[in-house]
Wavefront OBJ file of the C-alpha trace (Angstrom):
o trace
v 1.018 2.491 -27.506
v -2.370 2.122 -25.721
v -1.959 -0.454 -22.748
v -4.807 -3.206 -23.442
v -4.926 -4.690 -19.725
v -6.887 -2.633 -16.794
v -4.124 -2.423 -14.279
v -4.691 -0.976 -10.982
v -1.581 -0.164 -8.895
v -1.855 -0.161 -4.946
v 0.517 1.209 -2.983
v 0.355 0.248 0.929
v 1.250 3.122 3.221
v 4.119 5.308 2.001
v 3.976 7.373 4.824
v 6.290 9.867 6.123
v 6.554 7.841 9.279
v 7.927 4.493 7.676
v 10.248 6.015 5.444
v 12.277 8.981 7.223
v 10.123 9.106 10.631
v 9.812 7.295 13.621
v 8.925 4.171 12.032
v 11.481 4.085 8.851
v 11.592 0.806 6.728
v 15.618 0.349 5.986
v 15.509 1.369 1.918
v 12.070 2.672 2.024
v 12.999 6.200 0.779
v 15.523 4.862 -2.289
v 12.224 2.636 -3.309
v 9.339 4.819 -2.626
v 11.671 7.714 -5.129
v 12.194 4.934 -7.643
v 8.425 4.073 -7.577
v 7.729 7.492 -8.272
v 9.605 7.409 -11.619
v 8.766 3.951 -12.694
v 4.786 5.258 -12.288
v 5.982 8.703 -14.322
v 7.931 6.613 -16.853
v 4.123 4.607 -17.631
v 1.762 7.114 -17.638
v -1.315 5.869 -18.631
v -0.257 2.147 -17.709
v -2.206 2.074 -14.744
v -6.051 2.857 -14.932
v -5.964 3.994 -11.195
v -3.488 4.289 -8.443
v -4.880 3.496 -4.909
v -2.395 4.967 -1.983
v -3.049 3.225 1.587
v -2.601 4.805 4.786
v -2.803 4.580 8.159
v -4.808 7.559 9.926
v -4.631 6.187 13.545
v -6.216 8.517 16.516
v -3.539 8.947 19.278
v -4.775 6.637 21.425
v -4.316 3.870 19.170
v -3.860 0.333 20.182
v -0.989 -0.629 18.147
v 1.053 2.200 19.670
v 3.928 0.779 23.052
v 2.168 3.339 25.285
v -1.160 1.655 25.125
v 0.388 -2.070 24.807
v 0.935 -2.815 21.344
v 4.151 -3.186 19.435
v 4.924 -0.091 17.694
v 6.102 3.432 18.173
v 3.487 6.130 17.945
v 3.005 6.311 14.451
v 0.711 8.196 11.761
v -1.944 9.719 13.959
v -3.849 11.558 11.396
v -3.101 15.292 10.794
v 0.350 15.358 11.359
v 3.264 15.335 9.169
v 4.625 11.589 9.886
v 0.900 10.589 8.522
v 1.375 12.602 5.043
v 2.478 10.693 1.677
v 5.627 10.973 0.443
v 5.765 13.914 -1.837
v 7.717 13.158 -4.451
v 5.443 9.998 -5.042
v 2.196 11.876 -4.116
v 3.398 14.486 -6.976
v 4.293 11.369 -9.730
v 0.996 9.998 -8.947
v -1.148 13.228 -9.513
v 1.165 13.886 -12.853
v -0.129 10.958 -14.682
v -2.767 9.661 -15.993
v -5.660 7.643 -14.391
v -7.397 7.858 -11.562
v -6.347 8.468 -7.896
v -7.406 7.127 -4.735
v -6.732 7.457 -0.993
v -7.746 4.939 1.090
v -7.714 4.999 4.931
v -7.260 2.191 7.806
v -6.726 1.770 11.508
v -8.555 5.005 12.247
v -10.873 2.987 15.211
v -8.297 3.189 18.366
v -9.220 -0.529 19.253
v -8.488 -2.221 15.914
v -5.289 -2.959 14.083
v -5.835 -2.729 10.209
v -2.654 -3.653 8.751
v -4.593 -4.775 5.361
v -6.554 -2.663 3.880
v -9.049 -4.939 3.358
v -9.654 -5.352 7.179
v -11.199 -1.796 7.331
v -15.019 -2.467 5.838
v -15.299 1.072 4.342
v -12.115 1.271 2.152
v -12.680 -2.856 1.468
v -15.935 -1.852 0.086
v -14.420 1.234 -1.977
v -11.762 -0.517 -3.501
v -13.723 -3.508 -4.768
v -16.539 -0.948 -6.296
v -13.300 0.534 -8.104
v -12.234 -3.032 -9.158
v -15.678 -4.010 -10.360
v -16.412 -0.344 -11.822
v -12.969 0.001 -13.804
v -13.074 -3.555 -14.842
v -9.571 -4.376 -13.435
v -7.793 -7.579 -14.310
v -4.160 -6.831 -13.028
v -3.753 -5.429 -9.558
v 0.250 -4.856 -9.048
v 0.978 -4.178 -5.077
v 3.780 -2.534 -3.438
v 4.740 -0.099 -0.434
v 5.622 -0.484 2.960
v 6.546 -2.272 4.711
v 6.518 -6.091 2.643
v 6.542 -8.001 5.514
v 3.642 -6.630 7.577
v 0.913 -4.128 5.638
v 2.086 -5.162 2.180
v 2.159 -8.545 3.156
v -1.652 -8.654 4.865
v -2.986 -7.033 1.932
v -1.952 -9.445 -0.341
v -3.087 -12.366 2.302
v -6.577 -10.749 2.282
v -6.858 -9.352 -1.453
v -6.006 -12.827 -2.939
v -8.867 -14.223 -0.296
v -11.596 -11.916 -1.273
v -10.705 -10.463 -4.793
v -10.444 -13.627 -7.057
v -11.093 -11.279 -9.823
v -7.920 -10.070 -10.765
v -4.630 -11.734 -11.307
v -1.894 -10.320 -8.509
v 1.420 -9.278 -8.769
v 3.839 -7.582 -6.547
v 6.326 -4.809 -7.502
v 8.808 -6.085 -4.761
v 11.772 -3.848 -5.774
v 9.447 -1.289 -4.471
v 8.461 -3.120 -1.583
v 11.257 -3.189 1.212
v 10.970 -5.062 4.309
v 12.006 -4.633 7.819
v 12.987 -8.454 7.741
v 14.793 -8.151 4.376
v 11.862 -9.529 2.463
v 11.411 -13.068 3.463
v 7.548 -12.822 4.719
v 6.464 -11.967 1.531
v 8.435 -14.204 -0.625
v 7.681 -17.026 0.909
v 3.937 -15.708 0.959
v 4.250 -14.997 -2.636
v 5.108 -18.640 -2.722
v 2.641 -19.791 -1.178
v 0.078 -17.844 -2.941
v 1.583 -18.574 -6.514
v 2.290 -14.854 -7.046
v 4.757 -13.288 -9.282
v 7.370 -10.421 -8.751
v 6.952 -7.999 -11.832
l 1 2 3 4 5 6 7 8 9 10 11 12 13 14 15 16 17 18 19 20 21 22 23 24 25 26 27 28 29 30 31 32 33 34 35 36 37 38 39 40 41 42 43 44 45 46 47 48 49 50 51 52 53 54 55 56 57 58 59 60 61 62 63 64 65 66 67 68 69 70 71 72 73 74 75 76 77 78 79 80 81 82 83 84 85 86 87 88 89 90 91 92 93 94 95 96 97 98 99 100 101 102 103 104 105 106 107 108 109 110 111 112 113 114 115 116 117 118 119 120 121 122 123 124 125 126 127 128 129 130 131 132 133 134 135 136 137 138 139 140 141 142 143 144 145 146 147 148 149 150 151 152 153 154 155 156 157 158 159 160 161 162 163 164 165 166 167 168 169 170 171 172 173 174 175 176 177 178 179 180 181 182 183 184 185 186 187 188 189 190 191
């Protein structure tokens, strides 16, 4: 049965450093494997799948050694910056376009949200317009940091689509409290 709604899936930062690397989110491996299975089981449900990814330079301002709050993570072209293999396969083995959008590429700027990166935000807006997207499902890592920031910015900037969060595929460092509170404030449903 064909799906009538034009859905976009945004998967935030499903990168090895946030799963089994230097900055693991509790439950991330299980959540990303379950997300891969969910995508496989809903082949054709999403007309487009967007994966956001940190692509930091070696001297990024967010790193502890540079006065930031995080250990060195997702440095461009390293194993830690790679997308979780199981999920990578699922997005390509199912129908619908796949786009990778990057953030955190400038050493002096922190970009938790994909919308903080001008080029990526512009690309995402074009996808939504071109694909006539009516619904956006959001998930990824970590719920209390990059997913929450992406939701906050996206809801403000993209009023053309209905937003939902797939919380079962969105583990957090804080057990989900920040994201849950934000979803209540923004009146976003959990799918």
